[in-house]
C-alpha positions, 0 to 999 in steps of 0.5 A, a space after each residue: 578775655 571774654 569781657 574784653 572781646 565783648 567790649 565790656 572792659 578795656 584792658 590796659 597796662 600800667 608800666 614804668 617803662 617807655 614801651 606803652 604802644 598797642 600790643 606791647 604787653 598783650 595783643 588785646 591791650 591797646 592802652 598803656 599808662 606810664 607810672 612810677 614803679 610804686 604806682 605800677 605796684 599800687 595798680 597791680 594790687 588794686 586789680 584795675 585802672 578804673 579807680 582813684 587809687 588815692 582813696 580806699 583800700 588797694 588790697 587786703 593782706 592774708 591776715 585781713 589788714 587793708 593796704 592803701 596807697 600811703 602804706 606803699 608810698 615812700 615819705 618825703 624823708 625816705 626819698 630824701 634819704 635814698 637820694 642822699 645815699 645814692 647821689 654823688 655830684 661827681 658822677 654827673 660831672 664825669 658822665 656829662 663830660 664824657 657824653 658831651 665830648 662824644 661825636 654822637 652827642 655833638 651830632 644829636 638832632 635836638 630842639 634849641 628851645 628850653 622846653 620840650 616841643 610837645 606835639 599837640 596831635 601826639 597820642 603817645 607823648 602828652 605833657 602831664 597836666 600838673 606840669 603846665 606852666 600856665 597853671 596857678 601855683 
């Protein structure tokens, strides 16, 4: 609190939801970062957002065991397994059929372009740098 008022730190929030506007989490927090739930936990354990959480220890358990991001992050096999258990293609077809048949869907104002029309002057929605089409593979 004192450091924030003195301007020696910039309080930020790391959120997994889309409510990242100034003052949403706390009146002193003007900066909000959107992240996956796993990264929200990682930053919470780290205690700050001013570090590279892919390197080093995020926290230490009560018995002194260091906890790094790899200990929290699911493996590709774990993600694939969760998808296989949770996804049923029938669910998507039913939901899409219901949504696209509704009047609200038909009246929805949406861009006709295949890609999202990013507003370069936006300070809230910015394309992630790793998803740019012009980057080499």
